[in-house]
C-alpha positions as CSV (number, residue, x, y, z in Angstrom):
1,M,-36.8,-6.5,-23.0
2,A,-36.4,-2.8,-22.5
3,L,-36.9,-0.1,-25.0
4,A,-34.0,2.2,-25.7
5,A,-34.5,5.4,-27.6
6,T,-32.3,8.2,-28.9
7,V,-33.2,11.4,-30.7
8,F,-30.6,12.8,-33.0
9,S,-30.4,15.0,-36.1
10,N,-34.0,14.9,-37.3
11,T,-34.6,11.2,-36.6
12,L,-36.2,9.2,-33.8
13,N,-34.8,5.7,-33.5
14,I,-36.4,3.1,-31.2
15,Q,-34.8,-0.3,-30.8
16,S,-35.5,-3.3,-28.6
17,V,-32.4,-4.3,-26.7
18,P,-31.8,-7.1,-24.2
19,S,-31.9,-6.2,-20.5
20,T,-32.2,-7.8,-17.2
21,S,-33.6,-6.5,-14.0
22,N,-30.1,-5.9,-12.7
23,S,-28.6,-4.3,-15.8
24,P,-28.5,-0.5,-16.2
25,P,-30.4,1.3,-18.9
26,R,-28.6,1.1,-22.2
27,V,-28.0,4.5,-23.9
28,L,-27.6,4.5,-27.7
29,S,-24.8,7.0,-28.6
30,T,-24.1,8.7,-31.9
31,P,-21.4,11.2,-33.0
32,T,-24.0,14.0,-32.7
33,R,-25.8,15.2,-29.6
34,S,-28.3,12.7,-28.4
35,V,-30.8,12.1,-25.7
36,G,-30.7,8.7,-24.1
37,F,-33.3,7.0,-21.9
38,S,-34.8,3.6,-21.2
39,L,-38.4,2.5,-21.0
40,T,-39.2,-0.7,-19.2
41,P,-42.9,-1.6,-19.8
42,T,-44.8,-3.7,-17.4
43,S,-47.8,-3.4,-19.6
44,V,-49.0,-1.2,-22.5
45,D,-50.7,1.2,-20.1
46,N,-48.0,1.1,-17.4
47,L,-44.6,2.3,-18.4
48,R,-41.8,2.8,-15.9
49,L,-39.4,5.5,-17.1
50,R,-35.8,5.4,-16.0
51,L,-33.7,8.3,-17.0
52,S,-30.1,7.5,-18.0
53,P,-27.4,8.9,-15.8
54,R,-26.2,11.2,-18.6
55,K,-26.2,14.8,-17.4
56,S,-28.1,17.4,-19.3
57,H,-27.5,21.1,-19.3
58,P,-30.5,23.2,-18.1
59,V,-32.0,25.5,-20.7
60,P,-33.1,28.7,-19.1
61,S,-36.4,30.3,-20.2
62,A,-36.9,33.8,-21.6
63,V,-40.4,33.8,-20.2
64,S,-42.0,35.5,-17.2
65,G,-38.9,37.3,-16.1
66,S,-36.7,34.3,-15.7
67,P,-33.1,34.4,-17.2
68,G,-33.3,33.9,-20.9
69,I,-31.1,32.5,-23.6
70,E,-31.9,35.6,-25.6
71,S,-32.7,39.1,-24.4
72,P,-36.3,38.8,-23.1
73,V,-39.0,40.5,-25.0
74,T,-41.8,42.1,-23.0
75,S,-45.3,43.0,-24.0
76,E,-44.2,46.6,-24.2
77,D,-41.3,45.8,-26.6
78,A,-43.2,43.4,-28.9
79,P,-45.3,46.0,-30.9
80,N,-42.2,48.0,-31.9
81,L,-40.3,44.8,-32.8
82,L,-43.1,43.5,-34.9
83,D,-43.9,46.8,-36.6
84,T,-42.3,45.9,-40.0
85,V,-42.9,42.1,-39.9
86,K,-45.2,40.6,-42.6
87,V,-46.5,37.1,-43.0
88,L,-48.2,35.3,-45.9
89,D,-51.7,33.8,-45.9
90,L,-52.5,30.6,-47.7
91,N,-53.3,32.5,-50.9
92,G,-49.9,34.2,-50.9
93,N,-51.1,37.6,-49.8
94,E,-48.6,39.6,-47.7
95,I,-50.1,40.8,-44.4
96,P,-48.5,42.9,-41.7
97,I,-48.5,40.6,-38.7
98,S,-50.0,43.1,-36.4
99,D,-53.1,43.2,-38.6
100,L,-53.9,39.8,-37.3
101,W,-54.9,41.4,-34.0
102,K,-55.4,45.0,-35.0
103,D,-59.3,44.8,-34.9
104,R,-59.8,41.8,-32.7
105,K,-58.2,39.8,-29.9
106,A,-56.2,36.8,-31.1
107,V,-54.2,33.9,-29.7
108,V,-51.2,33.5,-32.0
109,A,-49.2,30.3,-31.8
110,F,-45.7,30.1,-33.4
111,A,-44.8,26.6,-34.6
112,R,-41.2,25.2,-34.7
113,H,-41.8,24.2,-38.3
114,F,-44.7,22.8,-40.3
115,G,-43.5,19.2,-40.1
116,C,-43.0,19.2,-36.4
117,V,-44.8,16.6,-34.3
118,F,-44.8,18.9,-31.3
119,C,-46.6,21.6,-33.4
120,R,-49.3,19.2,-34.4
121,K,-49.9,18.5,-30.8
122,R,-49.9,22.3,-30.1
123,A,-52.5,22.8,-32.8
124,D,-54.9,20.3,-31.2
125,Y,-54.1,21.6,-27.7
126,L,-55.3,25.1,-28.7
127,A,-58.1,23.9,-31.0
128,S,-59.6,22.0,-28.1
129,K,-60.5,25.4,-26.6
130,K,-61.9,26.9,-29.9
131,D,-65.4,27.0,-28.5
132,I,-64.2,29.2,-25.6
133,F,-62.2,31.4,-28.0
134,D,-65.2,31.8,-30.3
135,A,-67.6,32.7,-27.4
136,S,-65.1,35.4,-26.3
137,G,-64.6,36.8,-29.8
138,V,-61.0,35.6,-29.9
139,A,-59.4,34.4,-33.2
140,L,-57.1,31.4,-33.2
141,V,-54.0,31.8,-35.4
142,L,-50.9,29.6,-36.1
143,I,-47.7,30.9,-37.8
144,G,-44.9,28.7,-39.0
145,P,-41.5,29.4,-40.4
146,G,-41.7,28.1,-44.0
147,N,-43.3,28.6,-47.3
148,I,-47.0,28.6,-48.4
149,D,-47.0,25.1,-49.7
150,Q,-45.8,23.8,-46.3
151,A,-48.4,25.9,-44.6
152,K,-51.1,24.5,-46.8
153,A,-49.9,20.9,-46.2
154,F,-50.0,21.5,-42.5
155,S,-53.5,22.9,-42.6
156,E,-54.8,20.0,-44.7
157,Q,-53.1,17.3,-42.6
158,T,-54.1,18.7,-39.2
159,K,-57.5,20.1,-40.1
160,F,-56.5,23.0,-37.8
161,K,-59.6,25.0,-36.8
162,G,-57.9,28.4,-36.9
163,E,-56.0,30.5,-39.4
164,V,-52.6,29.4,-40.8
165,Y,-49.9,31.8,-42.0
166,A,-46.3,31.3,-43.3
167,D,-43.3,33.3,-42.3
168,P,-40.7,32.3,-44.9
169,T,-38.1,34.8,-43.7
170,H,-38.5,33.9,-40.0
171,S,-38.8,37.7,-39.3
172,S,-41.4,37.3,-36.6
173,Y,-39.3,34.7,-34.8
174,E,-36.3,37.0,-34.9
175,A,-38.3,40.0,-33.9
176,L,-39.7,38.2,-30.8
177,R,-36.2,36.6,-30.2
178,F,-37.6,33.1,-29.9
179,V,-34.8,30.7,-29.0
180,S,-33.1,28.4,-31.4
181,G,-30.4,25.8,-31.3
182,V,-29.5,22.1,-30.9
183,T,-29.5,22.3,-27.1
184,T,-33.1,23.7,-27.1
185,T,-34.3,20.9,-29.4
186,F,-32.7,17.7,-28.1
187,T,-33.4,17.7,-24.4
188,P,-34.3,14.7,-22.2
189,K,-37.8,16.2,-21.7
190,A,-38.3,16.7,-25.4
191,G,-37.1,13.2,-26.1
192,L,-39.6,11.6,-23.7
193,K,-42.4,13.8,-25.0
194,I,-41.8,12.5,-28.6
195,I,-42.3,9.0,-27.3
196,Q,-45.5,10.1,-25.6
197,L,-46.8,11.8,-28.8
198,Y,-46.0,8.8,-31.0
199,M,-47.9,6.6,-28.5
200,E,-50.8,9.0,-28.8
201,G,-50.8,8.6,-32.6
202,Y,-49.0,11.9,-33.6
203,R,-46.4,11.7,-36.4
204,Q,-43.7,13.9,-37.7
205,D,-44.1,14.8,-41.4
206,W,-40.5,14.0,-42.5
207,K,-41.2,15.3,-46.1
208,L,-42.0,18.7,-44.8
209,S,-39.3,18.5,-42.2
210,F,-36.6,18.0,-44.8
211,Q,-37.7,20.7,-47.3
212,K,-35.2,23.4,-48.0
213,D,-36.9,26.1,-45.9
214,T,-36.6,23.9,-42.8
215,V,-33.3,22.2,-43.4
216,T,-31.4,25.5,-44.1
217,R,-32.3,26.6,-40.5
218,G,-31.5,23.1,-39.2
219,G,-35.0,22.6,-37.7
220,W,-33.6,24.0,-34.4
221,Q,-36.1,26.9,-34.2
222,Q,-38.4,27.1,-31.2
223,G,-41.7,29.0,-31.1
224,G,-44.1,30.4,-28.6
225,I,-47.6,31.9,-28.1
226,I,-48.8,35.5,-27.8
227,V,-52.2,37.1,-27.1
228,G,-52.7,40.4,-28.9
229,G,-55.4,42.9,-29.6
230,P,-57.6,44.6,-30.2
231,G,-55.1,47.3,-31.3
232,K,-51.8,46.8,-33.0
233,T,-49.8,47.7,-29.9
234,N,-51.8,45.7,-27.4
235,I,-49.8,42.5,-26.6
236,S,-51.1,41.2,-23.3
237,Y,-49.3,37.8,-23.1
238,I,-46.1,36.3,-24.4
239,H,-44.8,32.8,-23.9
240,K,-41.5,31.8,-25.3
241,D,-40.7,28.1,-25.6
242,K,-37.5,27.3,-23.7
243,E,-37.2,23.9,-25.5
244,A,-39.1,21.8,-28.0
245,G,-42.6,20.9,-26.9
246,D,-42.7,23.5,-24.2
247,D,-46.5,24.2,-24.2
248,P,-47.7,26.7,-21.5
249,D,-50.6,25.9,-19.2
250,I,-53.8,26.4,-21.2
251,E,-55.4,28.1,-18.3
252,D,-52.8,30.9,-18.5
253,I,-53.7,31.5,-22.1
254,L,-57.5,31.5,-21.4
255,K,-56.9,33.9,-18.5
256,A,-55.0,36.3,-20.9
257,C,-57.5,36.1,-23.7
258,C,-60.9,35.2,-22.4
259,S,-61.3,36.3,-18.7
């Protein structure tokens, strides 16, 4: 048997389908955009991945000077673009986003949305270096596009070791010109990473994913990571996800915040 998977809308479907050693991978198709691939396991710990022949369109990055989907934002541009942006803490208090790094250095992660399985992995990925951040006097912050209740649920579910804030208007995402769209969400690489994360035990929170604040935006928003402070205008590092699950090398973040 081979595993055939497709990612579409906000759903991941995995089905067992008959296959032979000579038969090509079967791709499940839907009327919407989908990502098709086949997994042929020889054992639980040894999976042979065979990409389907479907062609995918490359998604350019707006990071590190490479051509971007949106106009690239540099560390010099960011302070002006974020000047009027405000976020909400878990008590509902409105805070200028630049206050998060005004008097300290901070690693600020921007989630796709609070139900996102990729963002739960990102939270753990960053929290695994919390001891290094603390030793360097660096705060760890996560911002998500959504309401306070969604932010609280995310914080409780993930036990995230940093601070969590909500951006219900998506103003920080728009200011930083983070990319958004179906083609940045459903890519072959993202589809395979979802399988990997589910095998690791991560799960999407579908209740949060289908709340109005997420659905009205289609769940297509991508995020990123910045390093800022101390000082409102001091932004030393910006990573913009080019597709869902596009985590930067953790060593690049540590170099920017803690070297």
